[in-house]
GUNUFI-700218 format. One record per residue (C-alpha): residue number from 1; x, y, z. Coordinates in steps of 0.001 Angstrom, whole numbers, plus 500000, padded with zeros to 6 digits. Example, Ala and Ser with C-alpha at 12.3 -4.5 7.8 and 13.67 -1.06 7.14 Angstrom:
<atoms>
 resi     xx     yy     zz
    1 512300 495500 507800
    2 513670 498940 507140
</atoms>
This chain:
<atoms>
 resi     xx     yy     zz
    1 220858 235265 255138
    2 222252 237502 252315
    3 222351 234448 250022
    4 218714 233641 250725
    5 217740 237277 250239
    6 219484 237427 246829
    7 217830 234189 245757
    8 214376 235438 246748
    9 214937 238824 245098
   10 216078 237183 241847
   11 213053 234896 241735
   12 210778 237865 242346
   13 212449 239898 239567
   14 211968 237099 237045
   15 208289 236723 237993
   16 207644 240472 237784
   17 209380 240918 234409
   18 207617 237853 232976
   19 204227 239099 234203
   20 204727 242627 232837
   21 205927 241119 229579
   22 202694 239171 229229
   23 200556 242170 230092
   24 202403 244298 227544
   25 202000 241720 224760
   26 198295 241172 225557
   27 197703 244908 225688
   28 199525 245556 222415
   29 197542 242906 220584
   30 194281 244110 222022
   31 194957 247690 220953
   32 196087 246689 217464
   33 193188 244346 216729
   34 189522 245405 216857
   35 187274 243659 219383
   36 186667 240107 218182
   37 183505 238065 218180
   38 185242 234774 219082
   39 183763 233138 222146
   40 185409 230157 223804
   41 184262 227998 226669
   42 186822 226289 228844
   43 187323 223532 231398
   44 189788 223871 234257
   45 191625 220831 235636
   46 193810 221256 238742
   47 196334 218514 239440
   48 195527 216558 242587
   49 197743 217111 245622
   50 198002 215106 248833
   51 197309 218032 251178
   52 193500 218490 251270
   53 193796 221993 252711
   54 196119 222997 249869
   55 193757 221441 247317
   56 190865 223446 248723
   57 192950 226651 248773
   58 193812 226164 245083
   59 190173 225608 244157
   60 188929 228604 246135
   61 191609 230919 244729
   62 190672 230262 241091
   63 188404 232834 239475
   64 188348 230652 236362
   65 186691 227833 238305
   66 184241 230231 239926
   67 183205 231741 236585
   68 183334 228536 234518
   69 179590 227827 234581
   70 178726 231498 234003
   71 181033 231610 230975
   72 179289 228579 229498
   73 175817 230042 230103
   74 176861 233335 228461
   75 178272 231600 225375
   76 181944 231802 226322
   77 184621 234481 226669
   78 186905 236175 224161
   79 190406 234665 223830
   80 192269 237728 225062
   81 189992 238018 228106
   82 190521 234321 228819
   83 194313 234680 228738
   84 194196 237628 231134
   85 192084 235552 233523
   86 194516 232624 233278
   87 197439 234946 233938
   88 195744 236365 237049
   89 194845 232869 238271
   90 198449 231699 237983
   91 199468 234353 240504
   92 196572 233373 242753
   93 197677 229729 242677
   94 201177 230765 243713
   95 199698 232823 246577
   96 197618 229814 247640
   97 200776 227712 247858
   98 202452 230269 250098
   99 199333 230632 252253
  100 199508 226911 253059
  101 203240 227012 253850
  102 204681 225839 250508
  103 207218 228575 249851
  104 209343 226587 247389
  105 206409 225332 245335
  106 205648 226151 241732
  107 202589 226248 239505
  108 202419 226076 235728
  109 199323 226564 233600
  110 198774 225456 230013
  111 196008 226635 227718
  112 194977 224179 225018
  113 198293 222400 225651
  114 200513 225481 225384
  115 202342 227407 228091
  116 200911 230799 228861
  117 203991 232650 227516
  118 204117 230659 224251
  119 204543 232819 221140
  120 201373 233191 219105
  121 199085 231622 221738
  122 196460 234309 221321
  123 196442 233819 217541
  124 196038 230054 217993
  125 193013 230586 220212
  126 191483 233040 217738
  127 191950 230496 214980
  128 189764 227986 216829
  129 186153 227621 215666
  130 183656 229740 217548
  131 182161 227986 220627
  132 185227 225733 220986
  133 186062 224396 224444
  134 189618 225011 225648
  135 191371 222814 228207
  136 193158 224724 230984
  137 195460 222426 232949
  138 197067 223487 236227
  139 200182 221547 237261
  140 201284 221920 240859
  141 204614 221038 242420
  142 204100 222032 246051
  143 207539 221035 247287
  144 208094 220705 251048
  145 205685 222318 253491
  146 207530 224800 255689
  147 207201 224565 259459
  148 207500 227152 262203
  149 210962 227060 263766
  150 210465 229698 266475
  151 207987 232274 267780
  152 209146 235430 269555
  153 206934 238041 271267
  154 208570 241482 271515
  155 207506 245032 272215
  156 209882 246394 269575
  157 211182 244578 266506
  158 214399 246599 266411
  159 215447 246229 270060
  160 213901 242805 270677
  161 212585 243874 274093
  162 210081 241351 275509
  163 206399 242060 275108
  164 204725 243537 278207
  165 202488 242039 279489
  166 203904 238799 278134
  167 201480 236230 276758
  168 202296 232638 277664
  169 203680 231151 274452
  170 202566 227637 275363
  171 198898 228590 274869
  172 199343 230156 271433
  173 197344 228408 268680
  174 200557 228149 266614
  175 203582 226361 268045
  176 207112 225552 266761
  177 206875 222455 264588
  178 203446 223370 263182
  179 202953 224031 259439
  180 203568 227692 258581
  181 200094 228369 257195
  182 199054 231983 256743
  183 195718 231481 258485
  184 197508 230032 261525
  185 199784 233067 261661
  186 196814 235455 261495
  187 194903 233482 264130
  188 197903 233654 266425
  189 198121 237398 265947
  190 194434 237794 266851
  191 194912 235509 269850
  192 197755 237638 271186
  193 195641 240785 270924
  194 192638 239173 272640
  195 194763 237816 275513
  196 196308 241229 276190
  197 192846 242847 276031
  198 191622 240346 278623
  199 194329 241634 280986
  200 192726 245092 280880
  201 194323 246789 277860
  202 191586 247864 275385
  203 194027 249267 272818
  204 196234 246191 272490
  205 197521 245583 268977
  206 200124 243770 266913
  207 201171 246565 264548
  208 203861 244517 262845
  209 205109 240974 262491
  210 208233 239574 260878
  211 208425 236231 259100
  212 211898 235029 258073
  213 211776 232097 255656
  214 214778 229765 255436
  215 214745 228265 251928
  216 217395 225707 252855
  217 215906 224381 256082
  218 212297 224914 254913
  219 211354 226764 258084
  220 209817 230084 259111
  221 210874 232125 262144
  222 208075 234369 263426
  223 208339 237515 265515
  224 205244 239410 266683
  225 205555 243000 267850
  226 202837 243580 270423
  227 201850 246836 272102
  228 199434 246991 275013
  229 198560 250646 275363
  230 197371 251990 278742
  231 195719 249867 281419
  232 192037 250830 281657
  233 188901 250489 283733
  234 185313 250465 282512
  235 183855 253909 281968
  236 180421 255531 281837
  237 177878 254386 279231
  238 176022 256926 277105
  239 172830 255689 275429
  240 171387 257482 272435
  241 168595 256833 269954
  242 165946 255633 272408
  243 162520 257245 271976
  244 159881 255303 273931
  245 162223 253372 276199
  246 163031 254516 279729
  247 166762 255487 279847
  248 167006 254472 283517
  249 165723 250993 282633
  250 168450 250670 280009
  251 171160 251929 282355
  252 170165 249226 284831
  253 171013 246679 282122
  254 174633 247819 281898
  255 176638 244860 283321
  256 179409 246956 284890
  257 180054 250079 286943
  258 182505 252866 286079
  259 185817 251972 287656
  260 185415 248195 287291
  261 188424 246475 285674
  262 188240 246570 281902
  263 187153 243273 280344
  264 186291 242931 276629
  265 183611 240350 277459
  266 181725 243086 279337
  267 181334 244987 276052
  268 179894 241857 274437
  269 177557 241280 277398
  270 176362 244889 277162
  271 175429 244405 273511
  272 173691 241097 274258
  273 171643 242525 277126
  274 170274 245295 274937
  275 169666 242999 271957
  276 167907 240352 274073
  277 165160 242819 274980
  278 163712 242404 271474
  279 162738 246064 271183
  280 165702 247280 269099
  281 166448 246665 265434
  282 169952 248136 265830
  283 172307 247989 268825
  284 175691 249586 268107
  285 178191 249516 270990
  286 181141 251840 270388
  287 183979 252084 272944
  288 185856 255377 272861
  289 189182 255748 271061
  290 190929 257030 274182
  291 190591 256928 277956
  292 189101 259776 279953
  293 190973 261695 282639
  294 190175 258967 285200
  295 191714 256213 283073
  296 188259 254877 282170
  297 187028 253746 278764
  298 183723 255500 277945
  299 181206 253550 275869
  300 178444 254850 273616
  301 175442 252665 272782
  302 173348 253732 269805
  303 169988 252009 269433
  304 167151 252085 266956
  305 163752 251010 268242
  306 161526 248560 266411
  307 157868 249468 265831
  308 156131 248895 269184
  309 153153 246979 267808
  310 153305 243696 265957
  311 150911 241132 264592
  312 151085 237838 262760
  313 149281 234714 261763
  314 150080 231124 260899
  315 148617 227732 260326
  316 149167 224074 259661
  317 147456 221195 257937
  318 147477 217456 258535
  319 145247 214860 256926
  320 144289 213423 260322
  321 143903 216734 262165
  322 142597 219154 259577
  323 143538 222816 259443
  324 144742 224833 262399
  325 144892 228632 262086
  326 146212 231185 264562
  327 146667 234934 264772
  328 148152 237289 267325
  329 148612 240974 268112
  330 151023 242456 270557
  331 152941 245413 271938
  332 156656 244905 272614
  333 157277 248010 274767
  334 154034 248708 276572
  335 155166 250997 279403
  336 158653 251891 278145
  337 160491 249126 280041
  338 160292 246449 277305
  339 157078 244969 278732
  340 155423 242740 276158
  341 151678 242225 275826
  342 150368 239567 273466
  343 146805 238576 272572
  344 146426 235398 270553
  345 143702 233207 269167
  346 143613 229800 267507
  347 141032 227656 265758
  348 141682 223950 265142
  349 140092 220883 263540
  350 138845 222932 260584
  351 137460 220781 257726
  352 137847 217534 259654
  353 134811 218235 261833
  354 131657 220304 261935
  355 131835 223836 263312
  356 130533 222602 266667
  357 133599 220367 266992
  358 136216 223020 266289
  359 138852 223710 268945
  360 139305 227270 270179
  361 141928 229065 272208
  362 141986 232680 273361
  363 145093 233717 275222
  364 146472 236801 276938
  365 150106 237006 278067
  366 152271 239681 279637
  367 156035 239697 280245
  368 157854 242108 282548
  369 161651 242009 282014
  370 164111 242588 284850
  371 161559 241832 287548
  372 163277 242223 290950
  373 166650 241616 289268
  374 168265 242063 285857
  375 167499 239307 283330
  376 164682 237843 285407
  377 161296 237890 283668
  378 157876 237872 285242
  379 155435 236022 282966
  380 151656 236207 283353
  381 149151 234371 281181
  382 145412 233726 281066
  383 143906 231215 278627
  384 140355 230169 277783
  385 140241 226881 275869
  386 137789 224606 274147
  387 139811 221588 273050
  388 138271 218885 270872
  389 140224 215900 269634
  390 139953 212153 269207
  391 140509 211440 272903
  392 138468 214020 274821
  393 136548 217274 274931
  394 137933 219870 277319
  395 136715 223288 278384
  396 139064 225189 280666
  397 140207 228506 282052
  398 143811 228621 283231
  399 145984 231326 284768
  400 149741 231078 285270
  401 152388 233255 286875
  402 156074 232353 286612
  403 159586 233664 287032
  404 162158 232895 284333
  405 165851 233602 284443
  406 169096 232428 282794
  407 171399 230257 284857
  408 174201 230455 282274
  409 174415 231746 278712
  410 172903 228439 277539
  411 170700 227290 280427
  412 167381 228879 281413
  413 165091 227894 284289
  414 161578 228871 285321
  415 159259 228244 288264
  416 155598 229143 288423
  417 152143 228731 289883
  418 149224 227638 287712
  419 145515 227449 288606
  420 143034 225741 286305
  421 139318 225046 286307
  422 138275 222513 283659
  423 135554 220163 282510
  424 136784 217106 280624
  425 134627 214610 278764
  426 136046 211268 277662
  427 133671 208693 276271
  428 130411 208930 278231
  429 132031 210349 281367
  430 132410 214031 282243
  431 134489 215227 285197
  432 135162 218598 286771
  433 138733 219386 287853
  434 140239 222138 289951
  435 144006 221948 289596
  436 146842 223824 291256
  437 150353 223125 290005
  438 153904 224367 290455
  439 155406 223986 286952
  440 159204 224017 286790
  441 161355 223851 283656
  442 165048 223789 282824
  443 166181 224260 279211
  444 169696 223871 277858
  445 170255 225153 274309
  446 173600 225247 272472
  447 172221 225417 268917
  448 173396 227972 266375
  449 169940 229030 265155
  450 166558 229213 266867
  451 164432 228453 263788
  452 166725 226269 261677
  453 169574 224779 263763
  454 172580 223189 262064
  455 174767 222387 265079
  456 174408 221931 268813
  457 171810 220342 271047
  458 168713 221146 273080
  459 167689 219510 276328
  460 164537 220360 278238
  461 163206 219035 281552
  462 159578 219793 282467
  463 158298 218871 285948
  464 154683 219634 286737
  465 153300 218524 290139
  466 149567 218691 290957
  467 149629 217881 294690
  468 146351 217509 296538
  469 147742 219440 299522
  470 147636 222580 297364
  471 143953 222006 296662
  472 144071 219980 293416
  473 141155 217593 292962
  474 143601 214993 291585
  475 147036 214152 292940
  476 149601 213407 290209
  477 153084 214409 289043
  478 154256 214766 285429
  479 157886 214597 284342
  480 159019 214885 280739
  481 162516 215045 279256
  482 163013 216192 275638
  483 166275 216359 273744
  484 167477 216984 270215
  485 170887 217143 268534
  486 172048 218628 265230
  487 175249 218057 263247
  488 176171 219289 259755
  489 179664 217661 259643
  490 181273 220814 258248
  491 178923 221243 255268
  492 177785 224763 256271
  493 174198 223600 256630
  494 173937 221758 253313
  495 173533 218370 255046
  496 172242 218287 258627
  497 171576 215137 260622
  498 168926 215903 263262
  499 167747 213522 265971
  500 165104 213940 268662
  501 164066 211871 271670
  502 161518 212220 274474
  503 160556 210237 277541
  504 157735 211039 279953
  505 156210 209648 283100
  506 153179 210341 285348
  507 153053 209163 288964
  508 150214 209481 291431
  509 146531 208745 290947
  510 145267 206035 288647
  511 144877 206687 284939
  512 141135 207272 285318
  513 141675 210007 287933
  514 144202 211926 285850
  515 142542 214483 283544
  516 142600 213130 279987
  517 144354 216224 278623
  518 147377 215639 280879
  519 147922 212015 279858
  520 150453 211137 277180
  521 149517 210520 273532
  522 151565 209707 270440
  523 150927 209841 266710
  524 150409 212735 264329
  525 152372 215666 262972
  526 154253 216617 266145
  527 154947 213044 267184
  528 155077 209892 265021
  529 154191 211026 261523
  530 152153 208663 259371
  531 149838 207656 262219
  532 146489 209086 263215
  533 146597 211965 265662
  534 146795 210392 269170
  535 146494 207017 267427
  536 149326 205233 269264
  537 148785 203902 272776
  538 146009 202620 275075
  539 142442 202770 273768
  540 138973 203135 275244
  541 136436 200327 274728
  542 134993 202206 271717
  543 138448 202382 270106
  544 139120 206074 270788
  545 142479 207035 272343
  546 142600 206807 276132
  547 146079 208162 276830
  548 148717 206689 279086
  549 151062 207415 281954
  550 154401 207005 280185
  551 155780 207895 276775
  552 158806 207239 274630
  553 159279 208670 271148
  554 161905 209991 268778
  555 162804 211044 265245
  556 165773 210954 262890
  557 166007 213327 259917
  558 168539 213943 257143
  559 168053 217550 256061
  560 169531 218210 252633
  561 169397 221828 251493
  562 170006 221477 247758
  563 169325 225139 246893
  564 169325 228446 248728
  565 165596 228281 249487
  566 164722 224592 249084
  567 165525 221306 250786
  568 164433 217699 251049
  569 164191 215707 254297
  570 163818 211909 254552
  571 162844 210907 258097
  572 161946 208064 260451
  573 159819 208509 263605
  574 159007 206085 266402
  575 157002 206114 269611
  576 154703 204322 272042
  577 152505 205179 275023
  578 152067 202822 277996
  579 149506 202483 280795
  580 152210 202069 283441
  581 154144 204979 284956
  582 157284 203937 283120
  583 157841 202423 279645
  584 157518 198673 280157
  585 157728 197886 276405
  586 154846 195410 276598
  587 153615 197129 273445
  588 156066 197280 270537
  589 157329 200616 269267
  590 155448 202001 266281
  591 157486 203382 263369
  592 156595 205878 260671
  593 158710 207061 257759
  594 158441 209549 254972
  595 159988 212418 253098
  596 159461 216150 253267
  597 160174 219279 251285
  598 161357 222514 252878
  599 160951 226062 251646
  600 163192 228327 253708
  601 161937 231800 254653
  602 163047 234467 257118
  603 160329 233172 259470
  604 161696 229628 259364
  605 161198 226669 257030
  606 157777 225860 255570
  607 157322 222080 255862
  608 155570 219752 253412
  609 155767 216196 254779
  610 154314 212915 253527
  611 154578 209946 255917
  612 153526 206278 256085
  613 153086 203963 259087
  614 155531 201055 259010
  615 154050 198608 261530
  616 150597 199820 262674
  617 148155 197847 264743
  618 144603 197715 263505
  619 143232 201237 263593
  620 146581 202877 264383
  621 147677 204064 260999
  622 146556 205668 257791
  623 147400 204857 254198
  624 149510 208006 254376
  625 149475 211354 256144
  626 150266 214777 254707
  627 151425 217708 256848
  628 151985 221393 256076
  629 153277 223773 258725
  630 155756 226570 259442
  631 158961 225778 261325
  632 161200 222748 261632
  633 159627 219576 263014
  634 161983 219882 266007
</atoms>
């Protein structure tokens, strides 16, 4: 051990004296010579290494690489400034080697073919013509990668007493035999703290760790000193900052009682429950720095309320459907218990039809959070609709009441009652319908972003029965399953592969007895792009869409975000609608393909899509279709 210590100390002394020697010479020259007007550009080349993680660490650590393009745009840098940057980068490269477990490695940097400590290097650079490009070459000899030889958990580094409570070493993210990477060591330290916290110790910490490097055996022995602090229980919650919101309502959202065992996940759940209400712009949860006299950990929640009223508008355009415009107004905290009222209106088919053929929707919705139990919402809605499209004309009034609640953090379910009175015209036939349904949904969402997902999946099951024994004038049952998946393959959202699929089925009465608006249709902007709206599937004798009793469709997109606010998306869609209650594939799938542009905003991406039908039947497709809308296609 003394031999290794002397060797390490000697190496460090040589590096320090060499570095201070360079700084002194650079400083002396800079003071003696007035500021120059030389400007040099440069190109950095880092020698390839076999370890991809080390290669990435070297690239990320280099300020020269980061600033290379900026230096070129600004006309270059002065020679003395360039040498100082190279000198700083050399130390960063050495730190990158150590961070990846290469403690015997070395890095050398040459500037225009000369070592950094070469005599007269600065004068050589100043003698170059203005705007010259200088080659900066980084040679790397990583040497052997050190591995972890042992891991000890103690409560005191000096005495070596075991850590209490002891964390099972077999579950640590770093194990003996693993590479001694700095990030692995830090992750292990965080893991130890989190495991002790989970046992009820809110002030757990690893105040010190010891890493002993053996330069002969190329190993590292790790010792973590862990302290637990006092065992705690959950304490009272103080809420401050609320103005319009009922404090008792907020206290009911606290997921624990004073005296419950301390669990760090309860603090996270507390923050989530307040944030999920949608009425706060700020939710700051601050556990106390010490326990109270009862051994409890008090918690203070500071909130800042959002403006209670909100409004917005949106729209979309498709060549086959025309313009659709919508607007809404709402109140997000109507009675002080986060009740949300929303009034919305929509006009569709603009430009494609005369004013008498526009579609209209006027809707009123109300949501009461924590109805009968925490995190259970009561949803009420009332809609008046005039719907005009290629397949039918529908006038309807519909009221729905439902209960919605989370089953897990990712799964939500709802069950409701819906009553509808409608008049539907298809072709020359008009029918009156009185419908009572019990809509039920289950949604599973693991995606990382609601508006622009990069990873995860979504799965939704919608079951909507219209049984005659409840009073419905038609007896039928609709089931639809939708799913989508997203994967960016570690590109941080630059490239995202997104896929969607849907399958639907209707059982019960014959096709003619099922209201036309509840049948399945395919084609158009939200389905198979490139085809006429509702253009895929069974047709009436006059050629207009009839709708069917089963559906299959899907999409595949490659989303390439080539700039911070812009992206391009090639895509392929497919789908078909069948007269039978299940896809019998008697009709071939229809395919559409195209490319889209994306402009990313805080409200979600704005989509500009152009699509073409690939294999349309007569009357199914268009020469092309153009779509503009807000939000991802799925």
